[in-house]
C-alpha positions in Angstrom: 0.0 0.0 0.0 1.2 3.5 -0.9 0.2 6.0 1.8 0.2 9.8 1.4 0.9 11.1 4.9 0.6 14.8 5.9 0.2 17.0 9.0 -0.2 20.5 10.2 -2.2 21.9 7.3 -3.2 24.9 9.4 -6.0 26.2 7.2 -3.6 26.7 4.3 -5.7 25.7 1.3 -3.1 26.5 -1.4 -0.4 24.4 0.3 -2.9 21.5 0.8 -3.9 21.5 -2.8 -0.2 21.4 -3.8 0.4 18.4 -1.6 -2.7 16.6 -2.9 -1.5 17.2 -6.5 1.9 15.7 -5.5 0.1 12.6 -4.1 -1.8 12.1 -7.3 1.4 11.9 -9.2 2.7 9.4 -6.7 -0.3 7.1 -7.2 -1.3 7.2 -3.5 -3.8 4.5 -2.5 -4.6 5.7 1.0 -4.2 8.9 3.1 -3.2 9.8 6.6 -3.5 13.2 8.2 -1.8 13.7 11.6 -3.8 16.7 12.9 -3.9 20.4 13.0 -6.1 20.7 10.0 -7.0 24.2 11.3 -5.4 27.2 13.0 -3.1 30.0 11.8 -4.4 30.2 8.2 -7.4 31.7 6.4 -9.3 28.7 5.0 -10.3 26.3 7.9 -13.6 25.1 6.4 -12.3 24.6 2.9 -9.3 22.6 4.3 -11.5 20.4 6.5 -13.9 19.6 3.6 -11.1 18.9 1.2 -9.5 16.4 3.6 -12.9 14.8 4.3 -13.5 14.3 0.6 -10.4 12.1 0.4 -11.2 8.4 0.2 -9.5 5.9 2.5 -8.2 8.4 5.0 -7.2 8.1 8.7 -7.1 11.3 10.7 -5.8 12.1 14.2 -6.5 15.3 16.2 -3.9 18.1 16.7 -3.8 20.6 19.5 -5.1 23.4 17.3 -8.0 21.3 16.2 -9.1 20.6 19.8 -8.5 24.2 20.9 -10.6 25.5 18.0 -13.6 23.5 19.2 -13.2 24.2 22.9 -11.6 20.9 23.9 -8.3 22.6 24.9 -7.7 25.8 26.9 -6.0 28.7 25.1 -3.6 29.1 28.1 -1.5 26.3 26.3 -0.9 28.7 23.4 1.2 31.8 22.8 -0.7 35.1 22.0 -0.4 34.8 18.2 -1.6 31.2 18.1 -4.5 32.1 20.5 -5.6 35.0 18.3 -5.7 32.7 15.2 -7.6 30.0 17.2 -10.2 32.5 18.3 -10.6 33.7 14.7 -11.0 30.0 13.6 -13.6 29.3 16.3 -15.7 32.2 14.9 -15.5 31.0 11.3 -15.8 27.2 11.6 -19.0 25.8 10.3 -21.0 23.6 12.6 -20.5 20.4 10.7 -16.7 20.9 10.6 -16.6 21.8 14.3 -18.5 18.5 15.1 -16.1 16.6 12.9 -13.0 18.0 14.6 -14.5 17.2 18.1 -14.7 13.5 17.2 -11.1 13.1 16.0 -9.1 10.5 18.0 -5.8 11.5 19.7 -4.0 8.3 18.5 -4.6 5.5 16.0 -2.8 2.2 16.6 -3.2 -0.4 13.8 -1.3 -3.5 12.8 1.3 -1.7 10.6 1.9 1.7 12.3 1.0 4.1 15.0 -0.4 7.6 14.2 -0.5 10.7 16.4 0.1 14.4 16.3 2.7 15.0 19.0 4.1 11.8 20.4 2.9 8.3 21.5 3.4 9.4 25.1 1.5 12.6 24.8 -0.5 12.5 21.4 -1.7 16.1 21.3 1.0 18.1 22.9 4.5 16.8 23.2 7.1 18.3 20.8 9.3 15.4 20.1 12.7 16.9 19.2 15.5 15.0 20.9 16.9 11.4 21.1 16.1 11.3 24.8 12.5 11.9 24.0 12.6 9.2 21.4 13.8 6.7 23.9 11.2 7.8 26.5 8.5 7.2 23.9 9.4 3.7 22.8 7.3 2.0 25.4 4.2 3.9 24.3 3.9 2.3 20.8 4.1 -1.3 19.7 4.5 -1.0 15.9 7.8 -0.8 14.0 7.0 2.8 12.9 5.1 5.8 14.4 4.3 8.8 12.3 4.0 12.2 14.0 3.8 15.9 13.2 3.4 18.9 15.5 7.0 20.3 15.4 6.7 21.3 11.7 10.2 19.8 11.2 10.5 16.7 8.9 12.8 14.3 10.7 13.5 10.6 11.6 14.5 9.0 14.9 15.8 5.4 15.1 18.5 3.2 16.6 21.2 2.1 14.2 22.9 -1.3 14.0 25.2 -0.4 16.9 22.3 0.7 19.0 23.2 4.4 18.7 20.2 6.7 18.5 20.0 8.6 15.2 18.1 11.8 14.6 18.3 13.7 11.4 16.2 15.9 9.1 14.4 14.4 6.1 15.6 15.8 2.7 13.4 16.5 -0.3 13.1 13.4 -2.6 15.3 11.2 -0.3 14.1 7.6 0.0 14.8 5.8 3.3 14.5 2.1 4.0 13.0 1.5 7.4 14.0 -1.4 9.7 10.9 -3.6 10.3 12.6 -5.2 13.3 13.3 -1.8 14.9 11.2 1.1 16.2 11.3 4.3 14.1 9.6 7.6 14.7 9.0 9.7 11.6 8.0 13.4 11.7 6.3 14.2 8.3 6.7 18.0 8.7 4.0 20.6 8.0 1.9 21.3 5.0 0.8 24.8 5.8 3.4 26.2 8.2 6.9 24.8 7.5 9.5 25.7 10.2 12.7 24.1 8.8 13.7 27.0 6.5 12.1 25.5 3.5 9.0 27.5 2.5 7.5 24.6 0.5 4.8 22.4 1.9 6.0 19.1 3.3 4.5 15.6 3.0 5.6 12.0 3.0 5.0 8.9 0.9 5.1 5.6 2.8 5.3 2.3 0.9 4.3 -0.4 3.4 5.3 -3.3 1.1 8.8 -1.9 0.5 9.0 -0.4 3.9 10.2 2.8 2.5 9.5 6.5 3.1 10.1 9.5 0.8 9.7 13.1 1.8 8.1 15.5 -0.7 8.3 19.3 -0.8 5.7 21.1 -2.8 5.8 24.8 -3.9 2.6 26.8 -3.7 1.3 30.3 -4.0 2.4 31.8 -0.7 1.5 35.3 -1.7 -2.1 34.3 -2.3 -2.4 32.8 1.2 -0.7 35.9 2.8 -3.2 38.2 1.0 -6.2 36.3 2.4 -4.6 36.4 5.9 -4.2 40.2 5.6 -7.9 40.5 4.5 -8.9 38.7 7.7 -6.6 40.7 9.9 -4.7 37.6 11.1 -1.5 38.3 13.0 1.3 39.9 10.8 4.0 37.6 12.1 2.0 34.5 11.1 1.6 36.1 7.6 5.3 37.0 7.2 6.8 33.8 8.5 5.3 31.9 5.5 7.9 33.7 3.3 10.8 32.3 5.4 9.7 28.9 6.6 10.6 29.6 10.2 
């Protein structure tokens, strides 16, 4: 099975459409979304509906999703994120709000584990270090766990000598996973990249070959920024799309 995996869309419709076009070229058979469909950007309803229209999709909740429907307190967020969440709350359609409220925090199936932050803390933990990787191993049973949340595409695993490896994922690079080990893969962000690459990030997972490949997709950043200005969303959130930070 060829999976198209993506996370942290953050209401960025143009970036989402670029990623879905990439997946069509990759002959994707099933989809996975790791949360934060909304927040930050100008098109929450359109993004939720476009994701819902995908056939064969599994979706977990992100912290912005829960906050945007009142399931998480805004005290967890900085001022800019809080302002965008409040705006999203006001604009979400009822059917999309109800959908986000029902999203699970973690999905554990026979081949992989899915969550937004980490297996230990599915909604909130920013998994950034080898120490955190080790601490999370007991919280998932499958050979691979896919996450998002940090907006930084990366992979964590133990090499043949037992040394913990953590490195960023490079555009177009194909990596063979170890079916006998335990790997955590961060697929990056569609709508708010933070690794210095302004292009939307996504990942292709071939479960038969046990391979992953990161994809980076250019999109019309200026169009998104103009919509954000029209809605008076925070200036910093608008400008950072131009820098990927």
